[in-house]
Each structure stands twice: as structure tokens, then as C-alpha cells.
C-alpha positions in Angstrom: 0.0 0.0 0.0 1.5 3.4 -1.0 0.3 6.2 1.2 -0.7 9.6 -0.2 0.7 12.3 2.1 0.2 16.0 2.2 1.8 18.7 4.4 0.1 21.9 5.1 1.2 24.6 7.6 0.5 28.2 8.6 3.5 30.3 9.8 4.0 34.0 10.5 7.5 33.9 12.1 9.0 31.0 10.2 9.2 28.4 13.0 6.3 26.3 11.8 7.5 26.7 8.2 10.8 25.2 9.3 9.1 22.4 11.1 7.0 21.7 8.0 10.2 21.6 5.8 11.7 19.1 8.3 8.6 16.9 8.0 9.0 17.2 4.2 12.5 15.8 4.6 11.1 12.7 6.3 8.2 12.1 3.9 9.6 13.3 0.6 6.5 15.4 0.1 6.5 19.2 -0.4 5.3 21.3 2.5 2.7 23.8 1.3 1.6 27.0 3.2 -2.1 27.3 3.6 -1.7 30.7 1.8 -0.5 28.9 -1.3 -3.1 28.5 -4.1 -2.2 24.7 -4.1 -3.1 24.3 -0.4 -6.7 23.2 -0.6 -7.1 19.4 -0.2 -8.9 18.5 -3.4 -7.9 14.8 -3.7 -7.9 12.0 -1.1 -4.9 11.9 1.2 -4.1 9.1 3.6 -2.0 11.3 5.9 -2.3 15.1 6.4 0.5 16.6 8.4 -0.8 20.0 9.5 1.1 22.6 11.6 0.3 25.9 13.2 1.2 28.3 16.0 -0.4 30.4 18.6 -1.2 34.1 18.1 -2.8 35.8 21.1 -3.4 32.3 22.6 -5.4 31.2 19.6 -4.8 29.7 16.2 -4.5 32.1 13.3 -7.9 32.9 11.8 -6.6 31.8 8.5 -5.8 28.3 9.9 -9.2 28.1 11.5 -10.8 28.9 8.1 -8.5 26.4 6.3 -9.5 23.6 8.6 -13.2 24.5 8.2 -12.8 24.1 4.5 -11.0 20.7 4.5 -13.4 18.1 3.1 -13.2 15.6 6.0 -14.0 12.7 3.6 -10.7 13.3 1.8 -8.5 12.9 4.8 -7.6 9.5 6.2 -5.8 10.7 9.3 -4.2 14.0 10.4 -1.0 14.4 12.3 -0.3 17.7 14.0 2.8 19.8 14.8 3.2 23.3 16.1 5.2 25.9 17.9 4.6 28.6 20.5 6.5 30.6 23.1 4.8 29.1 26.1 2.5 26.2 25.6 1.6 23.1 23.6 -1.8 24.7 23.0 -1.4 25.0 19.2 -1.2 21.2 18.8 -4.2 20.7 21.0 -6.2 23.4 19.2 -5.4 21.9 15.8 -6.4 18.4 17.0 -9.6 19.7 18.5 -10.7 21.6 15.4 -9.8 18.7 13.1 -11.8 16.3 15.3 -14.7 18.8 15.4 -14.6 18.7 11.5 -14.9 14.9 11.6 -11.2 14.2 10.7 -9.5 11.4 12.5 -6.4 12.6 14.4 -3.4 10.5 15.1 -2.3 10.8 18.8 1.3 11.5 17.9 2.3 15.2 17.6 5.4 17.4 17.7 5.5 20.6 19.6 8.5 23.0 19.8 8.8 25.9 22.1 10.0 28.8 19.9 12.5 28.3 17.1 13.1 24.7 16.1 16.3 23.4 17.8 19.1 21.8 15.7 18.3 18.3 17.0 14.9 18.6 15.5 16.5 18.2 12.1 17.8 14.9 13.2 14.7 13.4 14.9 11.7 14.9 13.1 12.2 13.5 9.6 12.4 10.0 11.3 9.3 10.7 13.3 7.4 11.8 10.2 8.4 8.7 8.2 7.6 6.5 11.2 4.1 8.0 11.6 3.3 7.4 7.9 4.4 3.7 8.3 2.3 3.4 11.5 -0.8 4.9 9.9 -0.2 2.7 6.8 -0.1 -0.4 9.1 -3.2 0.8 11.0 -5.1 1.2 7.7 -4.0 -2.2 6.5 -5.2 -3.8 9.7 -8.5 -2.0 9.5 -8.9 -3.1 5.9 -8.1 -6.7 6.8 -10.7 -6.6 9.6 -13.3 -5.1 7.2 -12.5 -7.9 4.7 -12.9 -10.6 7.3 -16.1 -9.1 8.5 -17.5 -9.1 5.0 -16.9 -12.8 4.5 -19.9 -15.0 5.0 -19.9 -16.9 8.2 -19.4 -20.6 8.0 -22.4 -22.5 9.1 -22.1 -25.8 10.8 -24.0 -28.5 9.1 -24.6 -31.8 10.7 -25.4 -34.7 8.5 -28.1 -37.0 9.7 
């Protein structure tokens, strides 16, 4: 199974953009700003990496609007990442809004306080690639369960 991956982010100060580019290194997929005309999700994606930051303790209104406009049926699972000066809140807000939209959210997330640290360039690409593999495995297991559930049950016949 080959996973279709997309990376979308919103960044004012450049920290989340840098994180998105690091995710790109791990997945081999271009990171696209939500301000880019190519940003809307118009085709099914198995994994959507989505990142944002806090501005006045809230997500940027542009990110909130972007999430509202994502067709939930086109996203298999979302994985979040974010940055802020004080708190992990951007990751939690992204996850909450995605769930409210009806998009399944993977429990794994990356948060960075402030500017991404040099070690993030070493660990985040591996994290991103691993999460794609984990979700691929999760989808394969669910498909196998669905396939098994669709099989007719064997009935026991006794010959008299």
C-alpha cells in the first residue's frame, strides 16, 4: 500500500514553516503553506501533516478557516505539529478543530517551544516517516478486519 501524504502549515514567524520543511525531509512530500493556491485538499490523502502556531493564545484565523474548508471525507488521518513561546496549545487546538470537523487525528504530535532546535533536524524526519508507516499499518489492519467481517460466516451442518 502506498500512502498519499500532504503537508500543510501556517506560519508567521517562520518556526512552523521550518518544522514543515523538516517533515518534508522525512516524507519526501513538499510542504505547502495554507496561503499557497495549491493548499486546498482536493484529492484524497491518507495522511495530512498539519502545523500551526499560537497568536494571542489562539490559532491564526486563516488556519481556522483552512480547517473548516477541508473536506473531511478526503483525509484518512491528520498528524499535527506546532510551535509557540509558552504552551503546547497549538497542537491541542489543531487536534480539537480537526476532530470537530470529523477528521481522525493520530495521537502523535510534535511541539516545539520557539525556534526549532538543531536536534529537530535529526529526529523529526524520522518521526514523520515512522508516523506514515504506523498509519499505513493501521489502515492495512482495518482493511483486513473489514474484509474478514465481509466474509460469509461458515455455518455448521450436521449430517443425519
